[in-house]
Backbone atoms as SQL, in Angstrom:
CREATE TABLE atoms (id INTEGER PRIMARY KEY, chain TEXT, resi INTEGER, resn TEXT, atom TEXT, x REAL, y REAL, z REAL);
INSERT INTO atoms VALUES
  (1, 'A', 1, 'MET', 'N', 0.862, -1.176, 0.000),
  (2, 'A', 1, 'MET', 'CA', 0.000, 0.000, 0.000),
  (3, 'A', 1, 'MET', 'C', 0.897, 1.224, 0.000),
  (4, 'A', 2, 'ALA', 'N', 0.708, 2.070, -0.980),
  (5, 'A', 2, 'ALA', 'CA', 1.546, 3.253, -1.119),
  (6, 'A', 2, 'ALA', 'C', 1.072, 4.391, -0.210),
  (7, 'A', 3, 'TRP', 'N', 1.852, 5.441, -0.181),
  (8, 'A', 3, 'TRP', 'CA', 1.598, 6.569, 0.713),
  (9, 'A', 3, 'TRP', 'C', 0.321, 7.323, 0.336),
  (10, 'A', 4, 'GLU', 'N', -0.270, 7.920, 1.370),
  (11, 'A', 4, 'GLU', 'CA', -1.465, 8.750, 1.275),
  (12, 'A', 4, 'GLU', 'C', -2.673, 8.043, 0.659),
  (13, 'A', 5, 'SER', 'N', -2.732, 6.731, 0.769),
  (14, 'A', 5, 'SER', 'CA', -3.907, 5.987, 0.317),
  (15, 'A', 5, 'SER', 'C', -4.931, 5.943, 1.447),
  (16, 'A', 6, 'LEU', 'N', -6.195, 5.759, 1.086),
  (17, 'A', 6, 'LEU', 'CA', -7.271, 5.752, 2.068),
  (18, 'A', 6, 'LEU', 'C', -8.183, 4.563, 1.818),
  (19, 'A', 7, 'ILE', 'N', -8.463, 3.823, 2.890),
  (20, 'A', 7, 'ILE', 'CA', -9.449, 2.744, 2.848),
  (21, 'A', 7, 'ILE', 'C', -10.447, 3.040, 3.959),
  (22, 'A', 8, 'THR', 'N', -11.716, 3.168, 3.596),
  (23, 'A', 8, 'THR', 'CA', -12.720, 3.500, 4.601),
  (24, 'A', 8, 'THR', 'C', -13.992, 2.677, 4.398),
  (25, 'A', 9, 'ASP', 'N', -14.575, 2.232, 5.503),
  (26, 'A', 9, 'ASP', 'CA', -15.801, 1.436, 5.426),
  (27, 'A', 9, 'ASP', 'C', -17.038, 2.232, 5.839),
  (28, 'A', 10, 'ALA', 'N', -16.879, 3.536, 6.019),
  (29, 'A', 10, 'ALA', 'CA', -17.992, 4.392, 6.436),
  (30, 'A', 10, 'ALA', 'C', -17.798, 5.798, 5.868),
  (31, 'A', 11, 'ASP', 'N', -18.837, 6.622, 6.027),
  (32, 'A', 11, 'ASP', 'CA', -18.781, 8.003, 5.557),
  (33, 'A', 11, 'ASP', 'C', -18.368, 8.972, 6.664),
  (34, 'A', 12, 'HIS', 'N', -18.053, 8.466, 7.832),
  (35, 'A', 12, 'HIS', 'CA', -17.573, 9.218, 8.992),
  (36, 'A', 12, 'HIS', 'C', -18.673, 9.968, 9.743),
  (37, 'A', 13, 'HIS', 'N', -19.768, 10.311, 9.071),
  (38, 'A', 13, 'HIS', 'CA', -20.910, 10.937, 9.732),
  (39, 'A', 13, 'HIS', 'C', -22.169, 10.279, 9.194),
  (40, 'A', 14, 'HIS', 'N', -23.113, 10.040, 10.082),
  (41, 'A', 14, 'HIS', 'CA', -24.380, 9.447, 9.646),
  (42, 'A', 14, 'HIS', 'C', -25.296, 10.519, 9.063),
  (43, 'A', 15, 'LEU', 'N', -25.962, 10.149, 7.989),
  (44, 'A', 15, 'LEU', 'CA', -27.041, 10.961, 7.437),
  (45, 'A', 15, 'LEU', 'C', -28.345, 10.261, 7.778),
  (46, 'A', 16, 'LEU', 'N', -29.315, 11.038, 8.215),
  (47, 'A', 16, 'LEU', 'CA', -30.586, 10.474, 8.659),
  (48, 'A', 16, 'LEU', 'C', -31.729, 10.999, 7.804),
  (49, 'A', 17, 'ASN', 'N', -32.764, 10.168, 7.650),
  (50, 'A', 17, 'ASN', 'CA', -33.976, 10.665, 7.006),
  (51, 'A', 17, 'ASN', 'C', -34.859, 11.311, 8.071),
  (52, 'A', 18, 'GLN', 'N', -36.028, 11.746, 7.685),
  (53, 'A', 18, 'GLN', 'CA', -36.906, 12.444, 8.633),
  (54, 'A', 18, 'GLN', 'C', -37.392, 11.556, 9.767),
  (55, 'A', 19, 'ASN', 'N', -37.332, 10.229, 9.582),
  (56, 'A', 19, 'ASN', 'CA', -37.723, 9.300, 10.646),
  (57, 'A', 19, 'ASN', 'C', -36.575, 8.984, 11.593),
  (58, 'A', 20, 'GLY', 'N', -35.387, 9.512, 11.311),
  (59, 'A', 20, 'GLY', 'CA', -34.222, 9.247, 12.141),
  (60, 'A', 20, 'GLY', 'C', -33.460, 7.999, 11.750),
  (61, 'A', 21, 'ASP', 'N', -33.822, 7.382, 10.613),
  (62, 'A', 21, 'ASP', 'CA', -33.131, 6.185, 10.135),
  (63, 'A', 21, 'ASP', 'C', -31.852, 6.574, 9.393),
  (64, 'A', 22, 'ILE', 'N', -30.791, 5.809, 9.608),
  (65, 'A', 22, 'ILE', 'CA', -29.525, 6.052, 8.914),
  (66, 'A', 22, 'ILE', 'C', -29.693, 5.693, 7.444),
  (67, 'A', 23, 'ILE', 'N', -29.333, 6.609, 6.559),
  (68, 'A', 23, 'ILE', 'CA', -29.471, 6.360, 5.123),
  (69, 'A', 23, 'ILE', 'C', -28.129, 6.118, 4.432),
  (70, 'A', 24, 'ASN', 'N', -27.037, 6.186, 5.176),
  (71, 'A', 24, 'ASN', 'CA', -25.713, 5.898, 4.606),
  (72, 'A', 24, 'ASN', 'C', -24.940, 4.938, 5.519),
  (73, 'A', 25, 'PRO', 'N', -25.436, 3.693, 5.680),
  (74, 'A', 25, 'PRO', 'CA', -24.790, 2.766, 6.618),
  (75, 'A', 25, 'PRO', 'C', -23.384, 2.374, 6.169),
  (76, 'A', 26, 'ALA', 'N', -22.575, 1.981, 7.137),
  (77, 'A', 26, 'ALA', 'CA', -21.232, 1.473, 6.849),
  (78, 'A', 26, 'ALA', 'C', -21.337, 0.167, 6.072),
  (79, 'A', 27, 'SER', 'N', -20.276, -0.172, 5.345),
  (80, 'A', 27, 'SER', 'CA', -20.243, -1.412, 4.574),
  (81, 'A', 27, 'SER', 'C', -18.795, -1.877, 4.474),
  (82, 'A', 28, 'ALA', 'N', -18.566, -3.140, 4.757),
  (83, 'A', 28, 'ALA', 'CA', -17.204, -3.685, 4.807),
  (84, 'A', 28, 'ALA', 'C', -16.471, -3.525, 3.476),
  (85, 'A', 29, 'VAL', 'N', -15.156, -3.387, 3.578),
  (86, 'A', 29, 'VAL', 'CA', -14.257, -3.377, 2.421),
  (87, 'A', 29, 'VAL', 'C', -13.511, -4.699, 2.434),
  (88, 'A', 30, 'ARG', 'N', -13.409, -5.336, 1.276),
  (89, 'A', 30, 'ARG', 'CA', -12.675, -6.601, 1.177),
  (90, 'A', 30, 'ARG', 'C', -11.569, -6.450, 0.140),
  (91, 'A', 31, 'ILE', 'N', -10.342, -6.713, 0.590),
  (92, 'A', 31, 'ILE', 'CA', -9.181, -6.629, -0.300),
  (93, 'A', 31, 'ILE', 'C', -8.495, -7.985, -0.267),
  (94, 'A', 32, 'GLY', 'N', -8.319, -8.583, -1.440),
  (95, 'A', 32, 'GLY', 'CA', -7.733, -9.914, -1.541),
  (96, 'A', 32, 'GLY', 'C', -6.249, -9.935, -1.216),
  (97, 'A', 33, 'ASP', 'N', -5.650, -11.095, -1.402),
  (98, 'A', 33, 'ASP', 'CA', -4.219, -11.283, -1.170),
  (99, 'A', 33, 'ASP', 'C', -3.418, -10.746, -2.353),
  (100, 'A', 34, 'HIS', 'N', -2.217, -10.245, -2.053),
  (101, 'A', 34, 'HIS', 'CA', -1.270, -9.807, -3.079),
  (102, 'A', 34, 'HIS', 'C', -1.880, -8.708, -3.950),
  (103, 'A', 35, 'VAL', 'N', -2.409, -7.680, -3.292),
  (104, 'A', 35, 'VAL', 'CA', -2.989, -6.528, -3.988),
  (105, 'A', 35, 'VAL', 'C', -2.083, -5.324, -3.757),
  (106, 'A', 36, 'TRP', 'N', -1.738, -4.650, -4.825),
  (107, 'A', 36, 'TRP', 'CA', -0.887, -3.466, -4.785),
  (108, 'A', 36, 'TRP', 'C', -1.795, -2.250, -4.924),
  (109, 'A', 37, 'ILE', 'N', -1.738, -1.362, -3.933),
  (110, 'A', 37, 'ILE', 'CA', -2.566, -0.156, -3.934),
  (111, 'A', 37, 'ILE', 'C', -1.654, 1.039, -4.160),
  (112, 'A', 38, 'GLY', 'N', -1.877, 1.756, -5.252),
  (113, 'A', 38, 'GLY', 'CA', -1.036, 2.884, -5.636),
  (114, 'A', 38, 'GLY', 'C', -1.252, 4.109, -4.757),
  (115, 'A', 39, 'ALA', 'N', -0.322, 5.046, -4.857),
  (116, 'A', 39, 'ALA', 'CA', -0.339, 6.275, -4.065),
  (117, 'A', 39, 'ALA', 'C', -1.636, 7.053, -4.259),
  (118, 'A', 40, 'ARG', 'N', -2.145, 7.549, -3.154),
  (119, 'A', 40, 'ARG', 'CA', -3.341, 8.390, -3.112),
  (120, 'A', 40, 'ARG', 'C', -4.610, 7.722, -3.646),
  (121, 'A', 41, 'ALA', 'N', -4.607, 6.413, -3.738),
  (122, 'A', 41, 'ALA', 'CA', -5.833, 5.707, -4.120),
  (123, 'A', 41, 'ALA', 'C', -6.829, 5.798, -2.965),
  (124, 'A', 42, 'MET', 'N', -8.104, 5.841, -3.303),
  (125, 'A', 42, 'MET', 'CA', -9.167, 5.847, -2.301),
  (126, 'A', 42, 'MET', 'C', -10.065, 4.646, -2.551),
  (127, 'A', 43, 'ILE', 'N', -10.241, 3.828, -1.510),
  (128, 'A', 43, 'ILE', 'CA', -11.092, 2.646, -1.594),
  (129, 'A', 43, 'ILE', 'C', -12.222, 2.859, -0.590),
  (130, 'A', 44, 'LEU', 'N', -13.428, 3.026, -1.111),
  (131, 'A', 44, 'LEU', 'CA', -14.554, 3.419, -0.273),
  (132, 'A', 44, 'LEU', 'C', -15.407, 2.235, 0.164),
  (133, 'A', 45, 'LYS', 'N', -16.302, 2.502, 1.094),
  (134, 'A', 45, 'LYS', 'CA', -17.139, 1.467, 1.711),
  (135, 'A', 45, 'LYS', 'C', -17.812, 0.596, 0.665),
  (136, 'A', 46, 'GLY', 'N', -17.906, -0.697, 0.990),
  (137, 'A', 46, 'GLY', 'CA', -18.556, -1.657, 0.111),
  (138, 'A', 46, 'GLY', 'C', -17.711, -2.153, -1.041),
  (139, 'A', 47, 'SER', 'N', -16.497, -1.648, -1.176),
  (140, 'A', 47, 'SER', 'CA', -15.636, -2.057, -2.292),
  (141, 'A', 47, 'SER', 'C', -15.040, -3.431, -2.043),
  (142, 'A', 48, 'GLU', 'N', -14.808, -4.154, -3.125),
  (143, 'A', 48, 'GLU', 'CA', -14.144, -5.453, -3.068),
  (144, 'A', 48, 'GLU', 'C', -13.124, -5.520, -4.192),
  (145, 'A', 49, 'ILE', 'N', -11.933, -6.019, -3.851),
  (146, 'A', 49, 'ILE', 'CA', -10.855, -6.181, -4.828),
  (147, 'A', 49, 'ILE', 'C', -10.338, -7.603, -4.697),
  (148, 'A', 50, 'ALA', 'N', -10.315, -8.333, -5.808),
  (149, 'A', 50, 'ALA', 'CA', -9.899, -9.736, -5.805),
  (150, 'A', 50, 'ALA', 'C', -8.381, -9.863, -5.653),
  (151, 'A', 51, 'ASP', 'N', -7.905, -11.100, -5.553),
  (152, 'A', 51, 'ASP', 'CA', -6.476, -11.393, -5.398),
  (153, 'A', 51, 'ASP', 'C', -5.670, -10.949, -6.617),
  (154, 'A', 52, 'ASP', 'N', -4.392, -10.630, -6.366),
  (155, 'A', 52, 'ASP', 'CA', -3.401, -10.373, -7.419),
  (156, 'A', 52, 'ASP', 'C', -3.744, -9.183, -8.309),
  (157, 'A', 53, 'CYS', 'N', -4.416, -8.191, -7.766),
  (158, 'A', 53, 'CYS', 'CA', -4.791, -7.007, -8.544),
  (159, 'A', 53, 'CYS', 'C', -3.878, -5.829, -8.217),
  (160, 'A', 54, 'VAL', 'N', -3.909, -4.830, -9.088),
  (161, 'A', 54, 'VAL', 'CA', -3.216, -3.568, -8.870),
  (162, 'A', 54, 'VAL', 'C', -4.251, -2.457, -8.966),
  (163, 'A', 55, 'VAL', 'N', -4.221, -1.546, -7.987),
  (164, 'A', 55, 'VAL', 'CA', -5.067, -0.357, -8.015),
  (165, 'A', 55, 'VAL', 'C', -4.157, 0.813, -8.359),
  (166, 'A', 56, 'GLY', 'N', -4.444, 1.492, -9.456),
  (167, 'A', 56, 'GLY', 'CA', -3.610, 2.592, -9.924),
  (168, 'A', 56, 'GLY', 'C', -3.611, 3.780, -8.979),
  (169, 'A', 57, 'ALA', 'N', -2.543, 4.561, -9.043),
  (170, 'A', 57, 'ALA', 'CA', -2.418, 5.769, -8.232),
  (171, 'A', 57, 'ALA', 'C', -3.593, 6.707, -8.489),
  (172, 'A', 58, 'GLN', 'N', -4.070, 7.324, -7.441),
  (173, 'A', 58, 'GLN', 'CA', -5.158, 8.300, -7.451),
  (174, 'A', 58, 'GLN', 'C', -6.484, 7.740, -7.970),
  (175, 'A', 59, 'SER', 'N', -6.648, 6.431, -7.916),
  (176, 'A', 59, 'SER', 'CA', -7.911, 5.824, -8.344),
  (177, 'A', 59, 'SER', 'C', -8.957, 5.931, -7.241),
  (178, 'A', 60, 'LEU', 'N', -10.219, 5.963, -7.636),
  (179, 'A', 60, 'LEU', 'CA', -11.341, 6.005, -6.709),
  (180, 'A', 60, 'LEU', 'C', -12.154, 4.730, -6.893),
  (181, 'A', 61, 'VAL', 'N', -11.982, 3.795, -5.942),
  (182, 'A', 61, 'VAL', 'CA', -12.642, 2.492, -6.025),
  (183, 'A', 61, 'VAL', 'C', -13.931, 2.553, -5.212),
  (184, 'A', 62, 'THR', 'N', -15.056, 2.297, -5.888),
  (185, 'A', 62, 'THR', 'CA', -16.355, 2.367, -5.218),
  (186, 'A', 62, 'THR', 'C', -17.205, 1.130, -5.456),
  (187, 'A', 63, 'GLY', 'N', -16.678, 0.147, -6.146),
  (188, 'A', 63, 'GLY', 'CA', -17.487, -1.020, -6.488),
  (189, 'A', 63, 'GLY', 'C', -16.793, -2.325, -6.195),
  (190, 'A', 64, 'ARG', 'N', -17.325, -3.368, -6.807),
  (191, 'A', 64, 'ARG', 'CA', -16.802, -4.720, -6.595),
  (192, 'A', 64, 'ARG', 'C', -16.065, -5.179, -7.841),
  (193, 'A', 65, 'PHE', 'N', -14.825, -5.612, -7.629),
  (194, 'A', 65, 'PHE', 'CA', -13.982, -6.140, -8.698),
  (195, 'A', 65, 'PHE', 'C', -13.629, -7.570, -8.314),
  (196, 'A', 66, 'SER', 'N', -14.336, -8.534, -8.899),
  (197, 'A', 66, 'SER', 'CA', -14.207, -9.933, -8.491),
  (198, 'A', 66, 'SER', 'C', -13.224, -10.723, -9.341),
  (199, 'A', 67, 'GLU', 'N', -12.731, -10.139, -10.411),
  (200, 'A', 67, 'GLU', 'CA', -11.801, -10.841, -11.296),
  (201, 'A', 67, 'GLU', 'C', -10.368, -10.674, -10.788),
  (202, 'A', 68, 'ASN', 'N', -9.643, -11.793, -10.677),
  (203, 'A', 68, 'ASN', 'CA', -8.242, -11.763, -10.252),
  (204, 'A', 68, 'ASN', 'C', -7.353, -11.221, -11.363),
  (205, 'A', 69, 'LYS', 'N', -6.180, -10.732, -10.971),
  (206, 'A', 69, 'LYS', 'CA', -5.117, -10.330, -11.902),
  (207, 'A', 69, 'LYS', 'C', -5.547, -9.252, -12.890),
  (208, 'A', 70, 'VAL', 'N', -6.174, -8.185, -12.352),
  (209, 'A', 70, 'VAL', 'CA', -6.541, -7.063, -13.210),
  (210, 'A', 70, 'VAL', 'C', -5.946, -5.768, -12.664),
  (211, 'A', 71, 'LEU', 'N', -5.756, -4.805, -13.567),
  (212, 'A', 71, 'LEU', 'CA', -5.354, -3.452, -13.199),
  (213, 'A', 71, 'LEU', 'C', -6.624, -2.619, -13.147),
  (214, 'A', 72, 'ILE', 'N', -6.856, -2.017, -11.985),
  (215, 'A', 72, 'ILE', 'CA', -8.035, -1.196, -11.744),
  (216, 'A', 72, 'ILE', 'C', -7.541, 0.240, -11.635),
  (217, 'A', 73, 'ALA', 'N', -8.106, 1.151, -12.420),
  (218, 'A', 73, 'ALA', 'CA', -7.627, 2.533, -12.380),
  (219, 'A', 73, 'ALA', 'C', -8.724, 3.490, -12.811),
  (220, 'A', 74, 'GLY', 'N', -8.560, 4.742, -12.413),
  (221, 'A', 74, 'GLY', 'CA', -9.465, 5.801, -12.827),
  (222, 'A', 74, 'GLY', 'C', -10.341, 6.300, -11.700),
  (223, 'A', 75, 'SER', 'N', -11.166, 7.302, -12.046),
  (224, 'A', 75, 'SER', 'CA', -12.075, 7.900, -11.080),
  (225, 'A', 75, 'SER', 'C', -13.400, 8.190, -11.780),
  (226, 'A', 76, 'PRO', 'N', -14.369, 7.301, -11.649),
  (227, 'A', 76, 'PRO', 'CA', -14.350, 6.091, -10.826),
  (228, 'A', 76, 'PRO', 'C', -13.503, 4.996, -11.473),
  (229, 'A', 77, 'ALA', 'N', -13.026, 4.091, -10.637),
  (230, 'A', 77, 'ALA', 'CA', -12.144, 3.016, -11.107),
  (231, 'A', 77, 'ALA', 'C', -12.894, 2.029, -11.991),
  (232, 'A', 78, 'LYS', 'N', -12.164, 1.489, -12.959),
  (233, 'A', 78, 'LYS', 'CA', -12.675, 0.422, -13.826),
  (234, 'A', 78, 'LYS', 'C', -11.500, -0.472, -14.194),
  (235, 'A', 79, 'VAL', 'N', -11.781, -1.646, -14.699),
  (236, 'A', 79, 'VAL', 'CA', -10.723, -2.553, -15.138),
  (237, 'A', 79, 'VAL', 'C', -10.147, -2.001, -16.437),
  (238, 'A', 80, 'VAL', 'N', -8.824, -1.766, -16.443),
  (239, 'A', 80, 'VAL', 'CA', -8.178, -1.235, -17.651),
  (240, 'A', 80, 'VAL', 'C', -7.246, -2.243, -18.316),
  (241, 'A', 81, 'LYS', 'N', -6.820, -3.277, -17.578),
  (242, 'A', 81, 'LYS', 'CA', -6.016, -4.364, -18.155),
  (243, 'A', 81, 'LYS', 'C', -6.345, -5.647, -17.420),
  (244, 'A', 82, 'LYS', 'N', -6.266, -6.759, -18.152),
  (245, 'A', 82, 'LYS', 'CA', -6.536, -8.073, -17.567),
  (246, 'A', 82, 'LYS', 'C', -5.308, -8.955, -17.681),
  (247, 'A', 83, 'ASP', 'N', -5.305, -10.042, -16.908),
  (248, 'A', 83, 'ASP', 'CA', -4.227, -11.041, -16.921),
  (249, 'A', 83, 'ASP', 'C', -2.864, -10.426, -16.650),
  (250, 'A', 84, 'ILE', 'N', -2.786, -9.585, -15.607),
  (251, 'A', 84, 'ILE', 'CA', -1.509, -8.971, -15.246),
  (252, 'A', 84, 'ILE', 'C', -0.812, -9.801, -14.175),
  (253, 'A', 85, 'LEU', 'N', 0.475, -9.665, -14.082),
  (254, 'A', 85, 'LEU', 'CA', 1.290, -10.253, -13.021),
  (255, 'A', 85, 'LEU', 'C', 2.193, -9.165, -12.482),
  (256, 'A', 86, 'TRP', 'N', 2.491, -9.230, -11.191),
  (257, 'A', 86, 'TRP', 'CA', 3.443, -8.279, -10.635),
  (258, 'A', 86, 'TRP', 'C', 4.237, -8.937, -9.521),
  (259, 'A', 87, 'LYS', 'N', 5.453, -8.426, -9.321),
  (260, 'A', 87, 'LYS', 'CA', 6.344, -8.915, -8.266),
  (261, 'A', 87, 'LYS', 'C', 6.741, -7.749, -7.391),
  (262, 'A', 88, 'GLU', 'N', 7.079, -8.073, -6.146),
  (263, 'A', 88, 'GLU', 'CA', 7.557, -7.038, -5.228),
  (264, 'A', 88, 'GLU', 'C', 8.965, -6.649, -5.577);
């Protein structure tokens, strides 16, 4: 995980409807094994990243990426390359 990256499972403050019900509940983040997270990437609540993936620098991950060995990049993030390999 590179510098200034953020992984968060909540919005930090609850938003309520007129009945007092929370309308922005927290949601777990799941990051697989051997995942490289680039500098200043943001991975938000409910996101999932499969094994052996790379998240590009300054990417905004807001969804589920279930395919292994992909490069995820952009804002919002999307799969930009498949069948990648990387070493430390």
